[in-house]
C-alpha positions as CSV (number, residue, x, y, z in Angstrom):
1,M,7.7,-63.1,-204.6
2,D,5.9,-65.3,-207.2
3,P,6.8,-69.0,-207.0
4,L,8.4,-70.9,-209.8
5,P,6.1,-72.7,-212.2
6,A,5.1,-76.2,-211.1
7,G,7.6,-78.8,-211.8
8,A,10.5,-76.3,-212.2
9,A,13.8,-76.8,-210.4
10,V,13.8,-75.1,-207.1
11,P,17.3,-74.1,-206.1
12,D,18.4,-73.6,-202.6
13,V,18.2,-69.8,-202.7
14,T,16.0,-67.1,-201.5
15,V,14.7,-64.6,-204.1
16,P,14.6,-61.2,-202.3
17,D,11.1,-59.3,-202.3
18,G,11.1,-56.0,-204.1
19,L,13.2,-56.9,-207.2
20,P,12.2,-54.9,-210.1
21,L,11.8,-57.9,-212.3
22,E,10.0,-56.1,-215.2
23,E,12.8,-53.6,-215.3
24,L,15.5,-56.5,-215.3
25,E,13.6,-58.3,-218.1
26,R,13.3,-55.1,-220.2
27,L,17.0,-54.4,-219.7
28,A,17.9,-58.0,-220.6
29,C,16.0,-57.7,-223.8
30,E,17.4,-54.4,-224.8
31,V,21.1,-55.2,-224.3
32,A,20.7,-58.8,-225.9
33,R,19.1,-57.2,-228.9
34,E,21.9,-54.6,-229.2
35,A,24.6,-57.3,-228.9
36,G,22.8,-59.4,-231.5
37,R,22.8,-56.5,-233.9
38,L,26.6,-56.0,-233.3
39,I,27.6,-59.6,-234.0
40,V,25.7,-59.7,-237.2
41,E,26.2,-56.2,-238.6
42,E,29.9,-55.9,-237.6
43,R,31.0,-59.4,-238.3
44,P,34.3,-59.2,-240.2
45,A,34.4,-60.7,-243.6
46,S,37.6,-62.6,-242.6
47,L,36.6,-63.6,-239.1
48,G,38.9,-66.1,-237.6
49,V,39.9,-67.5,-234.2
50,A,41.2,-65.0,-231.9
51,K,42.2,-67.6,-229.2
52,T,41.4,-70.9,-227.7
53,K,40.2,-71.8,-224.2
54,S,39.8,-75.4,-222.8
55,S,41.0,-76.9,-226.1
56,A,42.1,-76.3,-229.6
57,T,38.5,-76.5,-230.7
58,D,37.1,-74.3,-227.9
59,V,37.4,-71.2,-229.8
60,V,36.9,-67.4,-229.2
61,T,36.5,-64.8,-231.9
62,V,37.1,-61.1,-231.6
63,M,33.3,-60.6,-231.8
64,D,32.8,-62.7,-228.7
65,Q,34.9,-60.2,-226.6
66,R,33.3,-57.1,-228.3
67,A,29.9,-58.3,-227.7
68,Q,30.6,-59.1,-224.1
69,D,32.3,-55.7,-223.5
70,L,29.1,-54.1,-224.9
71,L,26.8,-55.9,-222.6
72,R,29.1,-55.3,-219.6
73,E,29.2,-51.6,-220.4
74,R,25.4,-51.2,-221.0
75,L,24.5,-53.3,-218.0
76,R,27.0,-51.4,-215.6
77,S,25.7,-48.1,-217.0
78,A,22.1,-49.0,-216.1
79,R,22.7,-50.8,-212.9
80,P,26.1,-50.0,-211.5
81,D,25.7,-52.1,-208.3
82,D,25.1,-55.3,-209.9
83,G,27.7,-58.1,-210.5
84,F,28.7,-59.4,-213.9
85,L,29.8,-63.0,-214.9
86,G,30.5,-63.7,-218.6
87,E,32.0,-66.4,-220.7
88,E,34.9,-64.1,-221.9
89,E,37.3,-61.9,-220.0
90,G,36.1,-59.2,-217.6
91,G,33.7,-59.6,-214.7
92,G,33.1,-58.4,-211.2
93,S,31.1,-58.7,-208.1
94,G,28.3,-56.3,-207.1
95,T,26.4,-55.2,-203.8
96,S,22.7,-55.3,-205.1
97,G,22.3,-59.1,-204.9
98,V,21.8,-59.3,-208.6
99,T,24.3,-60.7,-211.0
100,W,24.2,-60.6,-214.7
101,V,25.2,-63.9,-216.4
102,V,25.9,-63.5,-220.0
103,D,27.1,-65.5,-223.1
104,P,27.8,-62.9,-225.9
105,I,27.8,-65.6,-228.5
106,D,26.5,-69.0,-227.6
107,G,27.3,-71.2,-230.5
108,T,30.6,-69.6,-231.4
109,V,31.6,-72.2,-233.7
110,N,28.4,-71.9,-235.7
111,Y,29.1,-68.2,-235.7
112,L,32.7,-68.8,-237.0
113,Y,31.6,-71.0,-239.8
114,G,28.6,-68.9,-240.9
115,I,26.1,-71.4,-239.7
116,P,23.0,-69.5,-238.6
117,A,22.4,-71.1,-235.3
118,Y,23.8,-68.9,-232.4
119,A,22.4,-66.7,-229.7
120,V,23.1,-63.8,-227.2
121,S,22.1,-65.0,-223.7
122,V,21.5,-62.3,-220.8
123,A,20.1,-63.3,-217.6
124,A,19.7,-61.6,-214.1
125,V,20.4,-64.1,-211.4
126,V,20.3,-64.1,-207.6
127,G,22.5,-66.2,-205.4
128,D,26.0,-67.4,-205.9
129,A,26.2,-68.2,-209.7
130,T,29.4,-70.1,-209.3
131,T,27.9,-72.7,-207.0
132,P,25.4,-75.3,-208.3
133,G,22.1,-75.2,-206.4
134,R,22.8,-71.8,-204.9
135,W,21.5,-69.6,-207.6
136,R,18.6,-69.0,-209.9
137,P,17.7,-66.7,-212.9
138,V,15.0,-64.2,-212.2
139,A,14.9,-62.4,-215.5
140,G,16.4,-63.1,-218.9
141,A,16.5,-62.8,-222.7
142,V,17.9,-64.9,-225.6
143,V,18.2,-63.4,-229.0
144,D,18.6,-65.4,-232.1
145,P,19.9,-62.6,-234.4
146,E,19.8,-64.6,-237.6
147,R,16.1,-65.5,-237.3
148,G,15.1,-62.1,-235.6
149,Q,13.7,-63.9,-232.6
150,L,13.8,-62.7,-229.1
151,F,12.9,-65.1,-226.2
152,H,12.3,-63.6,-222.9
153,A,11.0,-64.2,-219.4
154,R,10.8,-63.0,-215.8
155,L,10.0,-65.0,-212.7
156,G,6.3,-65.5,-212.5
157,G,5.7,-63.6,-215.7
158,G,5.6,-66.3,-218.4
159,A,7.9,-67.0,-221.3
160,W,7.5,-65.0,-224.6
161,R,8.8,-65.0,-228.1
162,V,8.8,-61.9,-230.3
163,E,9.6,-62.0,-233.9
164,E,10.3,-58.9,-236.0
165,G,7.0,-57.3,-237.1
166,T,4.7,-59.6,-235.0
167,E,3.1,-59.4,-231.7
168,P,4.6,-61.2,-228.7
169,E,3.6,-64.9,-228.5
170,R,3.3,-66.6,-225.0
171,L,5.2,-69.9,-225.0
172,E,4.1,-73.3,-223.7
173,V,6.2,-76.5,-223.9
174,G,4.7,-79.3,-225.9
175,D,2.3,-81.9,-224.5
176,Q,4.4,-84.9,-225.4
177,S,3.9,-87.8,-223.0
178,D,5.7,-90.6,-224.8
179,L,9.4,-90.6,-224.7
180,S,9.6,-92.9,-227.7
181,H,8.0,-90.1,-229.7
182,A,10.1,-87.2,-228.4
183,L,12.5,-85.2,-230.6
184,V,15.5,-84.6,-228.3
185,G,18.2,-82.1,-228.5
186,S,21.8,-82.5,-227.2
187,G,25.3,-81.3,-227.6
188,F,29.0,-82.1,-227.4
189,G,32.0,-80.8,-225.5
190,Y,35.3,-79.5,-227.0
191,E,37.5,-82.2,-225.7
192,A,37.8,-85.4,-227.7
193,R,37.5,-87.6,-224.6
194,V,34.4,-85.8,-223.5
195,R,32.7,-86.0,-226.9
196,V,33.5,-89.8,-227.0
197,W,31.9,-90.3,-223.6
198,Q,28.8,-88.2,-224.7
199,T,28.4,-90.2,-227.9
200,R,28.5,-93.4,-225.9
201,V,25.7,-92.0,-223.6
202,L,23.8,-90.8,-226.7
203,L,23.9,-94.3,-228.2
204,E,22.4,-95.7,-225.1
205,V,19.5,-93.0,-225.1
206,I,18.7,-93.1,-228.9
207,P,16.7,-96.4,-228.7
208,H,14.3,-94.7,-226.2
209,I,13.5,-91.6,-228.3
210,R,12.2,-90.5,-231.7
211,D,15.4,-88.9,-232.9
212,I,18.1,-86.5,-231.9
213,R,19.0,-83.0,-233.0
214,R,22.4,-81.2,-232.3
215,I,21.8,-77.4,-233.0
216,G,25.1,-76.2,-231.4
217,S,23.7,-73.5,-229.0
218,A,22.4,-74.6,-225.5
219,A,20.4,-71.4,-225.1
220,L,18.6,-72.0,-228.3
221,D,18.0,-75.6,-227.4
222,L,16.3,-74.6,-224.1
223,C,14.3,-71.9,-225.9
224,H,13.1,-74.5,-228.4
225,V,11.9,-76.9,-225.8
226,A,10.0,-73.9,-224.3
227,D,8.3,-73.2,-227.7
228,G,7.6,-76.8,-228.6
229,A,10.1,-77.2,-231.5
230,L,11.9,-79.7,-229.5
231,D,10.4,-82.0,-226.9
232,A,13.4,-82.2,-224.6
233,Y,17.2,-81.7,-224.3
234,F,20.1,-83.0,-222.2
235,E,23.8,-82.3,-222.2
236,R,26.9,-82.5,-220.1
237,G,29.3,-79.7,-219.6
238,L,27.1,-76.6,-219.6
239,N,28.4,-73.4,-217.7
240,E,26.2,-70.8,-216.0
241,W,26.2,-68.5,-218.9
242,D,25.1,-71.4,-221.3
243,M,21.9,-72.1,-219.3
244,A,20.9,-69.1,-217.2
245,A,18.5,-67.3,-219.6
246,G,17.2,-70.4,-221.4
247,W,16.5,-72.1,-218.1
248,L,14.1,-69.3,-217.1
249,V,12.4,-69.1,-220.4
250,L,11.9,-72.9,-220.3
251,T,10.4,-73.2,-216.9
252,E,8.3,-70.1,-217.3
253,A,6.9,-71.9,-220.4
254,G,6.0,-74.9,-218.1
255,G,8.9,-77.0,-218.8
256,R,11.2,-78.8,-216.2
257,F,14.9,-78.2,-215.9
258,D,17.2,-80.0,-213.4
259,G,20.4,-81.9,-213.0
260,L,20.4,-85.6,-213.4
261,E,18.3,-87.6,-210.8
262,G,17.4,-84.3,-208.8
263,A,20.9,-82.8,-208.7
264,P,21.0,-79.1,-209.4
265,P,21.6,-78.1,-213.0
266,A,25.5,-77.9,-213.5
267,Q,28.2,-79.3,-215.7
268,P,27.8,-83.1,-214.9
269,M,24.4,-83.0,-216.8
270,V,21.3,-81.0,-217.3
271,V,17.9,-82.3,-218.4
272,A,15.0,-80.3,-219.8
273,A,11.7,-81.5,-221.1
274,A,8.0,-81.1,-221.2
275,P,6.6,-82.5,-218.0
276,G,5.0,-85.5,-219.5
277,I,8.4,-87.0,-220.4
278,F,10.8,-85.4,-218.0
279,D,11.0,-88.3,-215.5
280,A,11.4,-90.9,-218.4
281,L,14.1,-89.0,-220.1
282,D,15.9,-88.5,-216.7
283,A,15.8,-92.1,-216.0
284,A,17.0,-93.1,-219.6
285,V,19.9,-90.7,-219.3
286,A,20.8,-91.8,-215.8
287,A,20.7,-95.3,-217.0
288,A,23.0,-94.6,-220.0
289,V,25.4,-92.8,-217.7
290,R,25.6,-95.7,-215.4
291,S,26.1,-98.1,-218.3
292,V,28.9,-96.1,-219.9
293,G,30.6,-95.5,-216.6
294,P,32.4,-92.3,-215.3
295,L,34.2,-89.9,-217.5
296,D,37.9,-90.6,-217.2
């Protein structure tokens, strides 16, 4: 099996030989594109909140569930022995060693408000996707349906962006080597106390960077570090489905992705950056977290 690119996070999990990586990548692209068409073309004119999850601001629309149902059905039809883990209701274990980790709409609040910055994220992973450090993505796709962009990758195959009517473009992270000149993405949680903590951390980091961007979709943030539109990204609170496909696109584009100070990527914090500024950003975020103190 091909190794991860230099500088990428190396989870404590073995990738089985013989995985049909090209097939998995192709399938991820196909189903992500189909779900992207669904959420754009069949978006109700009067779309509203169907329910909430962790807080009153953590919303789900009817299209989140419809898109996940479509993804689960298509993946189960193509590969019935695989497991499935999605953000919304409905999942299950498998026997093949592969689990599909999906976010049917990453950036649901943007989608709800009609802000064109959301994505469908689909990744094939190996290992235990519910345990930090015990899983890794091996193929994946992120679709930005508003811009007509598809980002995709497989382990050892590079990262690619396809726009409608154009040839695929191989992605490489930027060559930024000075954190003070870096444009950095981040995001905020749904609970007020978490947002307050994140804001305090951000205020500690801002003096060390060029500027901050808050797009509202972790999957797109990671892909934009991969294509050089952002130099780096960090955020607390990501779930497996938020990061799985974008993680692979980023590392296959030559970027680094990890938890804070060498921890595995998980909810406490993820850090993603071009190699030339990863260590400096990791140190700046770690110092900010220590200064602010633990989240109560």
